[in-house]
C-alpha positions as CSV (number, residue, x, y, z in Angstrom):
1,M,81.9,12.5,-43.5
2,Q,83.1,15.9,-44.6
3,T,85.8,17.6,-42.5
4,I,86.1,21.4,-42.2
5,T,88.9,23.2,-40.4
6,I,88.1,26.6,-39.0
7,I,91.0,29.0,-38.4
8,I,90.3,31.8,-35.9
9,N,92.9,34.6,-36.0
10,E,91.1,37.6,-34.6
11,L,90.9,38.9,-31.1
12,P,87.8,37.4,-29.4
13,Y,85.8,40.5,-28.7
14,K,87.3,43.0,-31.2
15,N,84.5,42.2,-33.6
16,D,82.1,39.3,-34.0
17,K,84.3,37.1,-36.3
18,A,85.3,34.6,-33.5
19,W,81.7,34.4,-32.4
20,N,80.5,33.7,-35.9
21,A,83.2,31.1,-36.4
22,L,82.1,29.2,-33.2
23,R,78.4,29.5,-34.2
24,L,79.1,28.1,-37.6
25,A,81.1,25.2,-36.1
26,S,78.0,24.4,-34.0
27,E,75.7,24.5,-37.0
28,L,78.1,22.3,-39.0
29,L,78.1,19.7,-36.3
30,G,74.3,19.6,-36.6
31,Q,74.7,18.9,-40.3
32,D,76.9,15.8,-39.8
33,V,80.2,17.6,-40.6
34,K,83.4,17.0,-38.6
35,V,84.8,20.3,-37.4
36,K,88.3,21.1,-36.2
37,I,89.4,24.5,-34.9
38,F,92.9,26.1,-35.0
39,L,93.5,29.2,-33.0
40,L,96.2,31.4,-34.7
41,E,97.6,34.9,-34.1
42,D,95.4,36.9,-31.7
43,G,92.8,34.1,-32.0
44,V,94.6,32.2,-29.3
45,D,92.8,34.5,-26.8
46,V,89.6,32.6,-27.7
47,G,91.1,29.7,-25.8
48,K,91.7,31.6,-22.5
49,E,90.0,30.8,-19.3
50,N,88.1,33.5,-17.4
51,Q,87.4,35.7,-20.4
52,D,86.0,39.2,-20.1
53,A,83.1,39.2,-22.5
54,K,83.2,43.0,-22.7
55,R,79.5,43.4,-22.2
56,K,78.7,41.3,-25.3
57,E,75.6,39.2,-25.3
58,Y,77.7,36.1,-25.9
59,N,80.6,34.5,-24.1
60,L,83.2,32.8,-26.3
61,E,84.6,30.7,-23.4
62,E,81.2,29.1,-22.9
63,L,80.8,28.5,-26.6
64,T,84.2,26.9,-26.8
65,K,83.5,24.7,-23.8
66,K,80.3,23.5,-25.5
67,L,82.1,22.6,-28.6
68,L,84.9,20.8,-26.7
69,A,82.1,18.8,-24.9
70,K,81.0,17.7,-28.4
71,D,84.5,16.4,-29.2
72,V,85.5,19.3,-31.4
73,P,89.3,19.5,-31.3
74,F,90.8,22.9,-30.6
75,V,94.5,23.5,-31.3
76,A,96.2,26.8,-30.3
77,C,99.4,27.9,-32.0
78,S,102.2,27.5,-29.4
79,T,104.3,30.3,-31.0
80,C,101.3,32.6,-30.9
81,L,100.6,31.7,-27.3
82,K,104.1,32.7,-26.4
83,V,103.9,36.0,-28.3
84,C,100.6,36.8,-26.6
85,G,101.9,35.9,-23.2
86,I,99.4,33.0,-22.6
87,S,100.7,30.0,-20.7
88,K,99.2,26.5,-21.1
89,E,97.7,26.9,-17.6
90,K,95.6,29.8,-18.8
91,L,93.9,27.8,-21.6
92,I,90.5,26.2,-21.3
93,D,90.8,22.5,-20.4
94,G,90.8,20.5,-23.6
95,I,92.6,23.0,-25.8
96,I,96.0,21.7,-26.9
97,E,99.1,23.5,-28.0
98,G,100.2,22.9,-31.6
99,H,102.6,24.0,-34.2
100,M,102.4,25.1,-37.8
101,S,103.0,21.4,-38.8
102,D,99.7,20.6,-37.0
103,L,97.9,23.2,-38.9
104,A,99.4,21.9,-42.1
105,K,98.1,18.4,-41.3
106,L,94.6,19.8,-40.5
107,V,94.6,21.6,-43.8
108,K,95.7,18.5,-45.7
109,E,93.1,16.3,-44.1
110,S,90.2,18.7,-44.5
111,D,87.8,19.0,-47.3
112,K,87.5,22.7,-46.7
113,V,89.3,25.4,-44.6
114,L,87.6,28.5,-43.4
115,T,89.4,31.5,-41.9
116,F,87.8,34.0,-39.5
């Protein structure tokens, strides 16, 4: 089975990149692809509980929870979380903190890596 790691490093509602990344992840699952997601830089905000969807027609928190329910692993950069002032308690249940070494491992184990 093919494995694809998706790196999200944009603020959640600044543009539609994070939304498109999560939609792509969902579609890839439907095509028998293993998907892993790493939240980096401002992308760690995608993993926050109680998001303000800023009047968008989508909610990234809901999409993230649906992917977590389908066993898609989400890893948030611990350094980025600290820089952004996000504590572990503010993360959606199931998202784990990781380090650059975890991202390196994901990249090494993946057939493809996509960045949004």
